[in-house]
C-alpha positions in Angstrom: 35.8 -12.6 13.1 34.6 -14.1 9.7 36.4 -17.1 8.5 36.5 -16.3 4.8 38.4 -19.5 3.8 34.8 -21.4 4.5 33.0 -19.4 2.5 31.8 -19.4 -1.1 28.6 -18.0 -0.8 28.1 -14.2 0.7 24.3 -13.3 1.3 24.5 -9.4 1.2 21.5 -7.1 2.8 21.3 -3.6 0.6 19.9 -0.9 2.5 22.1 -0.6 5.7 24.8 -2.7 4.6 25.7 -1.5 1.0 24.1 1.1 0.5 23.4 4.4 3.6 20.4 4.2 5.4 20.2 7.6 5.8 18.0 8.0 2.7 15.4 5.6 4.1 14.9 7.0 7.5 15.2 10.4 5.8 12.2 9.2 3.7 10.4 7.8 6.4 11.2 10.6 9.1 11.0 13.8 7.4 10.0 13.7 3.9 7.1 11.5 3.8 5.5 13.3 7.1 5.8 16.9 5.4 4.4 15.6 1.9 1.5 13.5 3.7 1.2 16.8 6.0 0.9 19.1 2.5 -1.7 16.6 1.3 -4.0 16.6 4.3 -3.1 20.7 5.0 -1.6 19.5 8.5 1.5 20.1 10.0 4.5 18.1 10.2 4.0 16.4 13.5 0.6 15.9 13.0 1.8 13.9 10.1 4.3 11.9 12.1 2.0 11.6 14.7 -0.5 10.0 12.6 2.2 8.0 10.1 4.7 6.4 12.8 1.8 4.5 14.9 0.6 3.1 11.5 4.5 2.4 10.5 5.8 0.6 13.3 2.4 -2.1 13.3 3.8 -3.5 10.4 7.2 -4.0 11.5 8.6 -6.9 10.7 5.9 -8.0 8.1 6.7 -8.0 4.2 4.0 -4.8 4.5 6.9 -2.9 6.3 9.1 -3.0 3.5 6.0 -2.5 0.2 5.8 0.5 -1.9 2.3 -0.8 -2.8 1.0 -1.5 0.3 1.8 2.0 1.5 0.6 4.1 -1.8 -2.7 2.4 -1.0 -3.0 2.7 2.5 -1.8 6.8 2.4 -2.9 7.4 -1.2 0.3 8.3 -2.2 2.7 7.7 -4.9 5.6 6.3 -2.6 8.0 5.3 -5.5 7.2 8.8 -6.7 8.2 10.3 -3.3 11.4 8.2 -3.2 12.7 9.9 -6.5 12.0 13.1 -5.3 15.3 12.3 -2.9 16.8 10.4 -4.8 20.1 12.5 -4.9 20.4 10.9 -1.4 21.1 7.2 -2.7 24.8 6.6 -2.1 27.1 3.6 -1.3 28.3 3.1 2.4 32.3 3.4 2.9 34.1 0.9 1.2 31.5 -1.2 -0.4 32.6 -0.9 -4.1 36.3 -2.0 -2.9 34.8 -4.7 -0.8 32.2 -6.5 -3.1 36.3 -6.1 -6.0 37.9 -8.2 -3.7 35.0 -10.5 -2.9 34.7 -11.3 -6.9 38.6 -11.3 -6.8 38.1 -14.0 -4.2 36.0 -16.0 -6.3 32.8 -15.6 -3.6 29.5 -15.7 -5.0 27.9 -12.5 -3.6 23.9 -11.9 -4.3 21.6 -9.3 -2.7 19.4 -10.9 -0.5 17.0 -7.6 0.4 13.6 -6.9 1.7 13.3 -3.5 -0.5 10.3 -3.1 -3.1 11.4 -3.7 -6.4 10.0 0.1 -7.4 12.3 1.3 -4.9 14.9 -1.1 -5.4 14.8 -0.5 -9.3 15.5 3.1 -8.7 18.3 2.6 -6.3 20.0 0.6 -8.7 19.5 3.2 -11.5 21.2 5.2 -9.1 24.2 3.3 -7.8 25.2 0.2 -10.5 24.8 -2.2 -7.8 23.2 -4.6 -9.6 26.7 -4.4 -11.9 28.9 -5.2 -8.9 26.9 -8.8 -7.7 26.4 -11.7 -9.2 22.4 -11.5 -8.5 19.8 -9.0 -6.7 17.2 -11.1 -5.1 13.7 -9.1 -3.1 12.2 -10.8 -1.0 8.9 -9.7 -2.3 9.5 -12.2 -4.9 9.6 -15.2 -2.2 6.2 -13.1 -0.8 8.3 -12.9 2.7 10.4 -10.8 4.6 13.7 -12.1 5.4 12.7 -12.3 9.5 10.6 -15.1 8.3 12.0 -18.5 9.8 10.5 -19.9 5.9 12.1 -17.2 4.0 15.5 -19.2 3.9 14.3 -22.3 3.0 12.2 -20.8 -0.2 15.0 -18.2 -1.0 17.1 -21.8 -0.8 15.0 -23.0 -3.6 15.5 -19.8 -5.8 19.2 -19.8 -5.4 20.7 -22.8 -3.9 23.6 -22.4 -1.3 25.3 -24.3 1.2 24.0 -22.7 4.1 27.7 -23.6 6.5 29.5 -22.5 3.7 27.1 -18.8 3.8 27.7 -15.9 4.9 25.2 -13.5 5.9 25.6 -9.5 6.0 23.4 -7.4 7.5 22.2 -4.3 9.5 19.5 -5.6 11.2 19.9 -8.0 14.1 16.2 -9.7 13.9 17.3 -10.6 10.5 20.6 -11.7 11.2 18.8 -14.1 13.9 16.5 -15.3 11.6 19.8 -15.9 9.0 21.6 -18.2 12.4 18.1 -20.2 13.4 18.1 -21.1 9.0 21.5 -22.5 9.7 23.4 -19.9 7.8 26.9 -20.8 9.2 28.5 -16.9 9.7 26.6 -13.8 10.3 28.1 -10.3 10.4 26.3 -6.7 11.5 26.5 -3.7 10.3 27.1 -1.3 13.3 26.7 1.9 11.1 24.2 1.8 8.9 23.3 5.3 8.6 26.1 8.3 8.1 24.4 10.8 9.9 23.2 8.2 13.2 25.6 7.5 15.5 26.4 3.4 15.4 25.3 1.2 17.4 26.7 -0.1 20.8 26.9 -4.0 19.9 25.2 -6.3 17.9 23.7 -8.6 21.1 26.7 -10.9 20.8 27.3 -11.2 17.1 29.9 -10.3 15.0 30.0 -6.9 13.6 32.1 -3.9 11.8 31.4 -0.4 10.9 32.3 -0.5 7.7 33.7 -3.2 5.1 37.5 -1.6 5.5 37.6 -3.9 8.8 36.9 -7.0 7.0 38.8 -6.0 3.4 42.6 -6.9 4.6 41.6 -10.5 5.0 39.3 -10.8 2.1 42.1 -9.5 -0.3 44.5 -11.9 1.2 42.1 -14.6 0.1 42.0 -13.3 -2.7 45.8 -13.6 -3.1 45.7 -17.2 -2.2 47.2 -19.8 -4.8 44.6 -21.7 -6.6 
């Protein structure tokens, strides 16, 4: 599934890969419509009917992920609204053990996320995730989402890496396909990003896992290999 012995760098998505996507899905599908409805004195269903087309129209763009964009468009403080449900932020299963094993194996771990810096700060504060990896990079720093083919070239300028020795782990198939086209040597899909939703059936031909315990034995074995 993954050739761990050929790797020196792990690029790791955050939401839906390391952290439970339930937080984000609950925010966009439930909490934001409810607070938007209160702001405009309409029902939550009416709010969803307004919001969903606006959100879907930005899919695959940096605006889709941009807190500033949505705050300005909706005249609501999106970062503050996210903080209201911050108790829902949490790790996916086996993530701490996986990151510890990656460190023991000598792999460089870099979170590469489309998350905007403001909610990113909230999530790192809640989880301490940044202390478990070598670096955290938001695509907003590069002004392109991971879906953009040019993103990977720009990322290389910021975080030099050998594509053939790099693994990208993500729950987004468009992101993984973008990474593969950019020459990233190995890609791994996460099939169960949201703990409250059914897992996907497949990953369009890409290697895939439900949780990190499926690859932990191989990674732990790598860490025990003689130097």
